[in-house]
N, C-alpha and C positions, 0 to 999 in steps of 0.2 A: 306636155302641152301647157301653154299659158291659159289663164282663164278665158281670154279673148278667143283663142283657138278652140278651146273646149266648147264654148257656146256656139261658135260658128259651125263646128262640126255637127252639133245636135240640131241646129236650126236648118241645116242643109241636108239633113237625113244621112249624115255620115256616122263615123264611129269615134267618139271621143275616148280619152283614156279612162274616164269615169263619168258618171252622171253629173252634169253641171247643176249648180244650185243658184237660184236667183229668185228672191221674193220682192214684191212691191211693198214698200213701207208706207203706212198711213201717216198723214201729217201729225196725228196725235202721238203715234209711237216715236217719231223723230223728236217731237217736243219733249216728251217725258224722258227720253234717254240722253238727250243732249243738254237740256236746260236752256236752250236758245229762247229768248222772249218771243211769244207767238207773233206779235206784230212784225218783228224783224225776220223771222223765218218765212213768213208769208210774203213780205214785200221786198226784202233786201236780197238781191241776187247772191251776194257773197255769203250771207248767213244760210240761205237755202242750200247752196252748193256745199257749204261746210257740213250741214246736217246730213245730206245724202252721203257724202264721202266718209264721214266719221262712222256711220253705221255700216257702210259697206265693208270698211276695214274691220270693224268689231265682229261682224258675222262672217267675214271671209267669203262673201258672195262672189260668184264669177261674173256678175253683171250688175248694172245699175240702171234704173229707169228715171229719166228726167221728165217728170210729169207736168211741170210748169215751165213756161218760157216767156220772155218778153218783159222781164222786170225793168222798171224805170229807175235809172240812177238818181232821179229827182223825187223818189217816193216820199221823202219826208215833207216836201212842199205841198203834197196833196192832203196833209193832215192839219186840221185846225186845232184839235185838242185830244190829248190822251188822258184818260181818267181811270185809275184802279177801280175795279168793280168786283168785290169779293175775291175769288181766286183768279179772275180774269182781268180784262182791261177793255174799256169801251172807247172806241175811236170815233170822233166827230170829224167828218171830212169837210173840205172847204166848200163843197156844194150842199152841205147840210145833212147828208145821209149819216146814219150811225151804224156801226158794226161792233159786235162784241167778239173779242178774241179770247179764246179759252186755252188753258194750258195743256189740253189733251184732245183737241178736236179741231175741225175746220172752223174758220170764222163764221159767225152767224149774223146776217143782216137783222137789225132790230125791227125794221118795218119791211115786211115782205111786199115787194112791188107787184102790182097787178100785171097780167100778161102785157107785153109790149103792144100786141094787137089782139084784142080779145076775140075778134071774129075774122075768119079767113075770107069771108065773102067780100069781094072787091079789092082784096089785097093785091098789090102789084109786085111780083117777084123782082122786077127791075130795080127796086130801091135797095135790094140787098147788096152790100158792098162786094166788090170782086174778091176781096180777101178779108176774112173775119178779123176784127180788131180786139177780140176777147176770147177767153176759153170759158164755156159754160160748165163750171165745176159742179154745182149742185143747185137745188131749188133756190132761186133768187140770188145766187152767188156767182158773180162773174169775175174772172181774173183778166184785167186789161193787158193787152199786148202793146208795149211801147213801140211805135212805128220806127223809131230811130235805133232801137236796141232789141230787135225781135228774138235774136238767137244768141245773145251774149253768154248765157249760162251753158248752152250746149257747146259753144266753142271752147269755153274754159274747161268744162269737164272732159271733153275730148282731148284737150291738150294735156291735162293732168293724168288722164288714163294711159296715154301713150299706147303701147302695145300690150299692156298688162291685163286689162279687163274690158268686158263688153259694155258699150254705152248705147242705151235705147232711147229714142225720141218718142213722142206721143202726139197724136192728133185726136180730135173728137169727132165722132160720127155725125154726119149731116142730120141724122134723126134727132140727136140731142139739141142741135141748134134750132131745129123745127119746134121742139117742145119748149125750148126757152122762149121762142118768139110768141107762141100762142098759149102757153101754159099747158099743164098736163090735161086738164079736162077739155079745154078748147082744142088742143092738138089732136087728141085721140078722136074727138068728134069730127074734126076736119077730115080725117082719113076716110070716114064713112060718108060725110055729107058733100065734100068737095075733093074727091080723089084725084082728079086730073090737075086741079090747081095745086094740090098738095105735092104732086109729083114735080110740077114746075118749080115750086119753092125748094124742094129737096135737091133738085138738080142744080139750082143756083148755089145752094150751100155746098154741094159736092164739089163744084168747080173751085170754090174758094179754099175748101179744106185740102183739095188736091194740090193747090199751089203751095200751101204750107208744108205738105208732105214732101213735095219735090225739093223745097228749100232745105229741109232737114236732111233728106237723102244726099243732096249735093254737098252738105257740110261733112259727110262721112260717118254718120251714125251707123252703128253695126246692125241695128234693127229698128223697126218702127211699129209701135203699137197703135191700133185703132181702138179707142175707148168707146164702147157701145153698150153701156149698162142697161139701157131701157129696151133692149131688143129681145128679151127673153119671153118665155111663155106667160109670165106673170103680168105682162103688159100688152103684148100683141099676139095674134094668132099666126100660125105658120103661113097662111095666105097673105096676111098683111106684111109679114117679114119678107116674103118673096117679092112683094111689090114695092114696099116703101123703105126697105133697108138694104137688101141684097144688091140691087143694081147700083146704088150710090156708094156703097162701100167698095164694090168692085171697081168703080171708077178711080178711087183712091189707090187701090192696089195697082191698077194698070198705069197710073201716073208715075209710080215709083219703080216699076219694073225695069226701065232702062238703066237704072243705077245699080241693079243687082242687090238691093237691100231687102232682106226678108221682112215681110209684113205679117203681123199676127193680130187677131181680134180678141178683145176682152169683153165678154158679155156675162153679167152676173145672173145668178138664180137658175131657174129651170130651162135648160136648152136641149134636153134629151130628144125632143121631137124635131129638132132642126140642125143637128150636127152635119148631116150631108149637105144641107142647103148652105150652111156657113162655109163649107169647103168650096162651094161653087163660086165664091167670091174670088178665088184664085190666090188667096194668101198662102203663106208658108206654115202658119201654125194657129193654134187655138189656146186661149186662156179664158176663164179660170176653172171651168168644169166643176162647179160647186157640187160636192157630194151631198147626199141626204144628211140632215134635214134642210140644209141651206138651199140645196138645189135637187136635181134628180139624176145626176150623172155619176156612175161608178167608173173609176179609171179603166178597169178591165173592159167595160163596154165601149168606152170611147176609143180605146186602142184597137179593138176588133173592128170597129166601124170606120174609123178615119185614120188610124195610126199608120197605115201603109202609105199615105200621101201627105200627111201634115205632121209637123212636130207638135207635141203636146206639152203644155206648161201647166203643171198643177200637181195634185189637187188635194193637198192636205187641208182638212177642215180647220179654218183659222179660228173658229170659236170653240167647238166642242173639244178639239184636240190641243191646239196651240195655246189658246187663252185659258181654258178651264180644265184641261187634262193634267195628268201627272207626268213626270218625266218618263216613267215606264210606259205610259200610254203613248206618249209622243214617239218614243223609240219603236214601239211595235207598229204604230200606224205608218211611220216613215219607211220602215223596212218593207211593209206591204206595198206601199206606193213604188218603191224602188224595184221590187220584184215585178210588179205589173208593168211598170214603165219599160222594162227590158224588151217587151214584145213590140213596142213601138219602134219605128225606124229612127225617130228622134224624140228624146224626152228630156225635159228640164224639171228638176224637182223644185217645187214651189208651194207656198200656201195657195189655196184656190183663189181667194181674193187677197186684199191687203192684210199685212200683219196688224191685228187690232191694237189700239193704243196701249192697253195695259197687259199685253202679252208678256209673260216673264222672259227677260233676255236669255236666261239659261236655256229655255226651250228652243229659241232660235239658234243659239250657239251649238246645238246638237246636230243641226242639219248637215253641215259640211263633213264633220267626222263620220257620220253615218253613211253618207255617200261615198266617202273615201274607203270605208271599211267594206262596202259592198262591191267595190271595184268597178 
């Protein structure tokens, strides 16, 4: 089997020739392992693509996640000044904002903007655009989507992949856009104080995200990830998940269904109390199933509860095992995951969440040989 075929078999609950391996790589890990200047990796489509493909080859992964899209070919014109700042670099944008770019992490806005709308009361959902023009990456950090070049990186990576390896696109949960709009405190309070208006706003975002998801599916991506990091038990209750997350992520899954593209959901932290609810969204798989102490999901438990209907992508501890562990510890942990994953109808070996920036490359390079040895 090719890597592409191997991944397709696992995601469709088939039988690959061996367990496929695919980890999401943090921006910091790509920076440290490639030496690409942080500003260029973040803003330049060609350098971002180079970073992804270089590490996929290095680690022999069966698939690659293209987590950002919409790079502007005119990105250099948005910068007024670049100034070295210790180990990093501070960029002053033409609109006066400043961002610090670090050699091992995401960019950091130097002035955290207040919520775009601090209060939900009186907010008109109709002003939300039909299609998001940015990706809400982190607190205060938005990645703009160039309207004239929204999917250039996906088209290029797909062309370069050919039939060799699996290429995954990504969209962000409507819930993340909601929190970006009102801030974390304001957003969570809004769910309690104005639940109906919150649903209206989430529905508006869901429609826009579904359009982006359909676009990516139509391009021919092999799978689509819904990034939903704030939907775990550390942020919202099962009841709020059922009301404010599930129906809107289900809308995205349904929008992509006619294309036959597998959709999987990525939620960080503790999700042991909502695995079955997450399955109700109708997607094909789940990630990242953080094990203790990062989360509360043991792989064996997830397999027994939802492994008969969903593919499972995970769940090596990216901190305790991959970053801080020994090579012997990595090998023992990975063998355990491979054995547990055999009971699932579809299993992809992966770190639970992204490969941490300073993870020793030698630890990552162990994954594919261990999977090959296990058969």
